[in-house]
C-alpha positions as CSV (number, residue, x, y, z in Angstrom):
1,M,-28.5,10.1,15.2
2,N,-27.1,11.6,12.0
3,E,-30.6,12.3,10.7
4,D,-31.5,14.1,14.0
5,M,-28.3,16.1,13.8
6,N,-28.9,17.2,10.3
7,E,-32.5,18.1,11.1
8,T,-31.3,20.2,14.1
9,L,-28.7,21.9,12.0
10,Q,-31.3,22.8,9.4
11,N,-33.4,24.3,12.2
12,L,-30.4,26.1,13.3
13,A,-29.9,27.5,9.8
14,S,-33.4,28.9,9.9
15,L,-32.6,31.0,12.9
16,E,-29.9,32.9,11.1
17,T,-30.4,36.6,10.8
18,P,-29.6,38.4,7.5
19,Q,-25.9,39.0,7.3
20,R,-24.5,42.5,7.2
21,S,-21.1,43.8,6.5
22,C,-18.8,43.9,9.5
23,A,-16.9,46.7,7.8
24,F,-19.9,48.9,8.4
25,V,-19.9,47.9,12.1
26,Y,-16.2,48.8,12.4
27,M,-16.9,52.2,10.8
28,K,-19.7,52.7,13.3
29,L,-17.3,51.9,16.2
30,I,-14.7,54.4,15.1
31,L,-17.2,57.1,13.9
32,L,-17.4,59.0,17.2
33,P,-13.6,58.8,17.9
34,T,-12.9,60.1,14.4
35,L,-15.4,62.9,14.6
36,A,-14.1,64.0,18.0
37,Y,-10.5,63.9,16.8
38,I,-11.5,66.0,13.7
39,Y,-13.3,68.4,16.0
40,F,-10.2,68.9,18.2
41,L,-8.0,69.1,15.0
42,L,-10.2,71.9,13.7
43,G,-9.8,73.8,16.9
44,F,-6.1,73.4,16.7
45,L,-6.2,74.8,13.1
46,D,-8.3,77.8,14.4
47,I,-11.2,76.9,12.1
48,L,-13.3,76.5,15.2
49,H,-13.1,79.2,17.9
50,F,-11.5,77.2,20.8
51,K,-7.8,76.7,21.5
52,V,-6.2,73.3,21.4
53,G,-2.4,72.9,22.0
54,I,-0.2,70.9,19.7
55,H,0.7,68.6,22.6
56,S,-3.0,67.8,23.2
57,I,-3.5,67.1,19.5
58,I,-0.6,64.6,19.5
59,L,-1.8,62.9,22.7
60,I,-5.4,62.7,21.4
61,G,-4.1,61.3,18.1
62,F,-2.2,58.6,20.0
63,I,-5.4,57.6,21.9
64,Y,-7.3,57.6,18.6
65,I,-4.8,55.2,17.0
66,V,-5.1,52.9,20.0
67,S,-8.9,53.0,19.7
68,L,-8.6,51.9,16.1
69,I,-6.7,48.8,17.2
70,F,-9.0,48.0,20.1
71,A,-12.1,48.4,17.9
72,K,-11.4,45.1,16.2
73,H,-11.9,43.4,19.6
74,N,-15.2,45.1,20.5
75,G,-18.2,42.9,21.3
76,E,-20.3,44.5,18.6
77,L,-17.8,43.6,15.9
78,G,-17.4,40.1,17.5
79,A,-21.2,39.5,17.3
80,C,-21.2,40.6,13.7
81,T,-18.3,38.2,12.9
82,F,-20.1,35.4,14.7
83,L,-23.2,35.9,12.6
84,R,-21.3,36.3,9.4
85,Y,-19.5,32.9,9.7
86,A,-22.6,31.0,10.9
87,K,-22.0,28.2,8.3
88,E,-18.5,27.5,9.6
89,F,-19.9,27.5,13.1
90,Q,-22.4,24.9,12.1
91,T,-19.7,22.7,10.5
92,E,-17.5,22.9,13.6
93,L,-20.4,22.2,15.9
94,H,-21.3,19.1,13.8
95,E,-17.7,17.9,14.1
96,Y,-17.6,18.6,17.8
97,V,-20.8,16.7,18.5
98,S,-19.7,13.8,16.3
99,K,-16.4,13.4,18.1
100,N,-18.1,13.2,21.6
101,L,-21.0,10.9,21.0
102,M,-22.0,8.7,23.9
103,P,-24.8,6.1,23.8
104,I,-27.0,5.6,26.9
105,G,-29.5,2.8,26.3
106,S,-31.0,3.3,22.9
107,T,-30.2,7.1,22.8
108,V,-27.0,8.6,21.4
109,K,-26.0,12.2,22.2
110,S,-22.9,14.2,22.7
111,N,-21.3,14.0,26.2
112,A,-19.3,17.2,25.6
113,S,-20.4,20.6,26.9
114,F,-21.9,23.2,24.6
115,E,-20.5,26.0,26.9
116,N,-16.9,24.8,26.4
117,F,-17.4,24.7,22.7
118,I,-18.8,28.2,22.5
119,D,-16.2,29.6,24.8
120,T,-13.4,28.2,22.6
121,Y,-15.1,29.4,19.5
122,A,-15.6,32.9,20.9
123,K,-11.9,33.2,21.8
124,R,-11.0,32.8,18.1
125,I,-13.3,35.6,17.1
126,R,-11.8,38.2,19.3
127,N,-9.1,38.7,21.9
128,D,-10.7,38.8,25.4
129,N,-7.5,40.3,26.9
130,Y,-7.9,43.4,24.7
131,A,-11.6,43.6,25.5
132,S,-11.1,43.3,29.2
133,V,-8.8,46.3,29.5
134,A,-10.2,48.6,26.8
135,A,-12.9,50.2,29.0
136,S,-10.3,51.3,31.6
137,I,-7.3,52.0,29.3
138,F,-9.0,54.9,27.5
139,P,-9.7,57.1,30.5
140,T,-6.3,56.1,32.0
141,M,-4.6,57.3,28.8
142,G,-6.7,60.5,28.9
143,I,-5.7,61.3,32.5
144,L,-2.1,60.5,31.7
145,G,-2.2,62.8,28.6
146,T,-3.7,65.6,30.7
147,F,-0.8,65.4,33.2
148,I,1.7,65.3,30.3
149,S,0.1,68.4,28.7
150,I,0.1,70.3,32.0
151,A,3.8,69.3,32.5
152,L,4.6,70.6,29.1
153,T,2.8,73.9,29.4
154,L,3.9,74.6,33.0
155,P,5.9,77.9,33.1
156,N,9.0,78.5,35.2
157,F,7.4,81.2,37.4
158,S,10.7,83.2,37.3
159,S,9.2,86.6,36.6
160,Q,10.0,89.5,38.9
161,T,7.1,91.8,38.0
162,A,3.4,91.3,38.7
163,G,2.5,91.7,35.0
164,A,4.9,89.0,33.9
165,L,3.6,86.8,36.7
166,E,0.1,87.3,35.6
167,N,1.1,86.4,32.0
168,E,2.6,83.1,33.3
169,I,-0.5,82.3,35.3
170,T,-2.7,83.0,32.3
171,L,-0.4,80.7,30.2
172,L,-0.7,78.0,32.8
173,L,-4.5,78.2,32.9
174,S,-4.8,78.1,29.2
175,G,-2.5,75.1,29.0
176,V,-4.5,73.4,31.7
177,G,-7.7,74.1,29.8
178,T,-6.4,72.5,26.7
179,A,-4.9,69.6,28.6
180,F,-8.3,68.5,29.9
181,Y,-9.4,67.9,26.3
182,V,-7.2,64.7,26.4
183,S,-9.1,63.4,29.5
184,I,-12.4,64.3,27.9
185,Y,-11.5,62.4,24.7
186,G,-10.4,59.4,26.7
187,I,-13.5,59.3,28.9
188,L,-15.7,59.7,25.7
189,L,-14.0,56.8,24.0
190,S,-14.4,54.7,27.2
191,L,-18.2,55.4,27.3
192,W,-18.5,54.7,23.6
193,W,-16.6,51.4,23.9
194,I,-18.6,50.2,26.9
195,F,-21.9,51.0,25.1
196,F,-21.1,48.9,22.0
197,E,-19.3,46.2,24.1
198,K,-22.4,45.6,26.2
199,R,-24.6,45.8,23.2
200,G,-22.5,43.3,21.2
201,L,-22.3,40.9,24.1
202,S,-26.0,41.0,24.7
203,R,-26.6,40.2,21.0
204,F,-24.0,37.4,21.1
205,D,-25.5,35.9,24.3
206,R,-29.0,36.1,22.7
207,E,-27.8,34.3,19.6
208,V,-25.9,31.7,21.6
209,A,-29.0,31.1,23.8
210,L,-31.1,30.5,20.7
211,I,-28.5,28.1,19.3
212,Q,-28.2,26.3,22.6
213,E,-31.9,25.9,22.8
214,S,-32.1,24.6,19.2
215,T,-29.2,22.1,19.7
216,A,-30.3,21.0,23.2
217,S,-31.4,17.6,21.7
218,L,-27.8,16.9,20.6
219,F,-26.2,17.2,24.1
220,W,-26.6,15.2,27.2
221,S,-27.6,17.3,30.2
222,K,-26.9,16.3,33.8
223,E,-30.5,15.6,34.5
224,E,-30.9,13.5,31.3
225,I,-27.8,11.4,32.1
226,E,-29.0,10.8,35.7
227,H,-32.5,10.0,34.4
228,A,-31.1,7.6,31.7
229,Y,-28.8,5.9,34.2
230,L,-31.7,5.5,36.6
231,Q,-33.8,3.9,33.8
232,E,-31.0,1.6,33.0
233,N,-30.6,0.6,36.6
234,L,-34.3,0.0,37.0
235,Q,-34.3,-2.2,33.9
236,H,-31.4,-4.1,35.3
237,F,-33.1,-4.5,38.6
238,D,-36.2,-5.7,36.8
239,R,-34.2,-8.3,34.9
240,I,-32.5,-9.4,38.0
241,G,-35.8,-9.7,39.8
242,R,-37.2,-11.9,37.0
243,M,-34.0,-13.9,37.1
244,F,-34.4,-14.5,40.8
245,E,-38.0,-15.3,40.3
246,H,-37.1,-17.9,37.7
247,L,-34.4,-19.3,39.9
248,S,-36.7,-19.7,42.9
249,S,-39.3,-21.7,41.0
250,N,-39.7,-25.5,41.5
251,D,-39.3,-26.2,37.8
252,F,-35.9,-24.6,37.9
253,F,-34.6,-26.7,40.8
254,E,-36.1,-29.9,39.2
255,R,-34.3,-29.1,35.9
256,L,-31.2,-28.2,37.8
257,G,-31.3,-31.6,39.6
258,K,-31.8,-33.5,36.4
259,N,-28.9,-31.6,34.8
260,I,-26.6,-32.3,37.7
261,E,-27.6,-36.0,37.7
262,A,-27.0,-36.1,34.0
263,K,-23.6,-34.4,34.5
264,F,-22.6,-37.0,37.1
265,E,-23.7,-39.9,34.9
266,L,-21.7,-38.4,32.1
267,F,-18.7,-37.9,34.5
268,D,-18.9,-41.6,35.6
269,E,-19.0,-42.7,32.0
270,M,-16.0,-40.6,31.3
271,L,-14.1,-42.1,34.2
272,T,-15.0,-45.6,33.0
273,L,-13.8,-44.9,29.5
274,E,-10.7,-43.2,30.9
275,A,-9.9,-46.3,33.1
276,A,-10.4,-48.6,30.1
277,A,-8.2,-46.4,28.0
278,V,-5.5,-46.4,30.7
279,K,-5.7,-50.2,31.0
280,R,-5.5,-50.7,27.3
281,G,-2.6,-48.2,27.1
282,A,-0.8,-50.1,29.9
283,E,-1.2,-53.4,28.0
284,H,0.2,-51.8,24.8
285,I,3.1,-50.4,26.8
286,K,3.8,-53.8,28.3
287,D,3.7,-55.5,24.9
288,G,5.9,-52.9,23.5
289,M,8.4,-53.4,26.4
290,E,8.4,-57.2,25.8
291,M,9.0,-56.7,22.1
292,L,11.8,-54.2,22.9
293,A,13.4,-56.7,25.3
294,K,13.3,-59.4,22.7
295,S,14.7,-57.1,20.0
296,Q,17.5,-56.2,22.4
297,E,18.3,-59.9,23.0
298,K,18.4,-60.5,19.3
299,Q,20.6,-57.5,18.9
300,R,23.0,-58.8,21.5
301,D,23.1,-62.2,19.6
302,L,23.8,-60.4,16.3
303,V,26.6,-58.4,18.0
304,Q,28.1,-61.7,19.3
305,V,27.9,-63.3,15.9
306,Y,29.4,-60.2,14.3
307,D,32.2,-60.3,16.9
308,D,32.8,-64.0,16.1
309,M,32.9,-63.3,12.4
310,L,35.4,-60.5,12.9
311,T,37.6,-62.8,15.0
312,K,37.5,-65.6,12.4
313,L,38.1,-63.2,9.6
314,S,41.1,-61.9,11.6
315,Q,42.4,-65.4,12.1
316,F,41.9,-66.2,8.4
317,N,43.8,-63.1,7.4
318,E,46.6,-64.1,9.8
319,N,46.7,-67.7,8.4
320,T,46.6,-66.4,4.8
321,T,49.4,-64.0,5.5
322,T,51.4,-66.8,7.1
323,L,50.7,-69.1,4.2
324,H,51.6,-66.3,1.7
325,V,54.9,-65.8,3.5
326,K,55.7,-69.4,3.6
327,M,54.8,-69.9,-0.1
328,A,56.9,-66.9,-0.9
329,E,59.8,-68.4,0.9
330,S,59.3,-71.8,-0.8
331,N,59.1,-70.1,-4.1
332,E,62.3,-68.3,-3.5
333,E,64.0,-71.5,-2.5
334,M,62.6,-73.3,-5.6
335,I,63.8,-70.5,-7.8
336,A,67.2,-70.7,-6.2
337,T,67.2,-74.5,-6.7
338,N,66.2,-74.2,-10.3
339,Q,68.8,-71.6,-11.0
340,E,71.4,-73.8,-9.3
341,M,70.3,-76.8,-11.4
342,L,70.4,-74.8,-14.5
343,R,73.8,-73.6,-13.7
344,V,75.0,-77.2,-13.1
345,L,73.4,-78.3,-16.3
346,K,75.0,-75.6,-18.2
347,A,78.3,-76.5,-16.7
348,T,77.8,-80.1,-17.5
349,S,77.0,-79.3,-21.0
350,V,80.1,-77.3,-21.4
351,A,82.2,-80.0,-19.8
352,R,81.0,-82.7,-22.2
353,N,82.1,-80.4,-25.0
354,E,79.0,-80.1,-27.1
355,A,77.7,-83.5,-26.4
356,P,74.1,-83.9,-27.5
357,S,71.5,-83.5,-24.8
358,N,69.8,-86.6,-23.7
359,E,66.1,-86.9,-23.2
360,E,66.3,-86.8,-19.3
361,V,67.8,-83.4,-19.3
362,E,65.2,-82.0,-21.6
363,S,62.5,-83.5,-19.5
364,L,64.0,-82.0,-16.4
365,K,64.0,-78.5,-18.0
366,E,60.4,-78.8,-19.0
367,S,59.4,-79.8,-15.5
368,L,61.2,-76.8,-14.0
369,K,59.4,-74.5,-16.4
370,I,56.0,-76.0,-15.4
371,I,56.9,-75.7,-11.7
372,D,57.9,-72.0,-12.2
373,A,54.5,-71.2,-14.0
374,E,52.5,-72.9,-11.3
375,T,54.4,-71.1,-8.6
376,E,53.8,-67.7,-10.2
377,E,50.0,-68.5,-10.6
378,I,49.8,-69.5,-6.9
379,I,51.5,-66.3,-5.8
380,Q,49.1,-64.2,-7.9
381,K,46.1,-66.0,-6.4
382,M,47.4,-65.4,-2.9
383,D,47.9,-61.7,-3.6
384,A,44.4,-61.4,-4.9
385,L,43.0,-63.2,-1.9
386,K,44.9,-61.0,0.5
């Protein structure tokens, strides 16, 4: 598609006419208005032998300035501008076609309208609003200027004598004569504008027609789209017909029956495998439940053993505590007895007045010391056990 587009644009470039300066075209458009205004200006300056009033020169000058503005929007200048920027037109046309490509079958063309593109492009060259009113605005301004000139030169008609009245009538007629120059200038500009407007539009339409003919291969026409869709539908119908022909053959039904039979066999096999898998899964679940029940029973036994151990440990702690209390009480009683015995021994010794100690007393003291040591050891062991 890109190769065809480039080839078409090259062919389009070959249709280009030699460029000319648009400034020359603009000068041509304002040539007659300028010469006519100079002619009336020479009459006002008495260089030429016809009378033109100052008000008429001012009004004609105003129309002349308006014509200079409107000349930029004439069809002749627009056609020249279009030909001058032909390269930019080709670039924009290439982008426009590329953005609106639509494939139909194996052919790819632009689905956009060439007319819409050329209308949009032409509106950027000139202002159609100015061009549409220019042909009527010049004579309208000329007639308006005529009435303004007549109004400015209209005398008061207050004279009392016939001679003075004749002078006023002569002044009126001379003013009316010069006032019509404004209308003549406006009508002349209108005819000049219409001539070049139609000429420029004809040239523009001719160039656009050549371009449209050269780029026709890039755009889908209504007939081409209908023809392409008709071909696509015919091809689809042909494929559908071949498909139905294939479906209606005996070989197809035979293969279809074999495929269905094979599918049912495969389905039966899948059901058998699924039933075996379900049975095996149920057995595994049953075994697991039995193992879980056994583990729960063992866990309950362990809990019972643990509770028994806690009970016995609690009883042992209570017995140990009781034994410790009793031994502590016995120890205190033994200590008190020992102290009492020592006190008695000391008193006896003092009473005998330094009598020498016999062997029985010494043996009793040693026994008391041994008993104290063993009692302290038993108490420490009981504290550690507790």
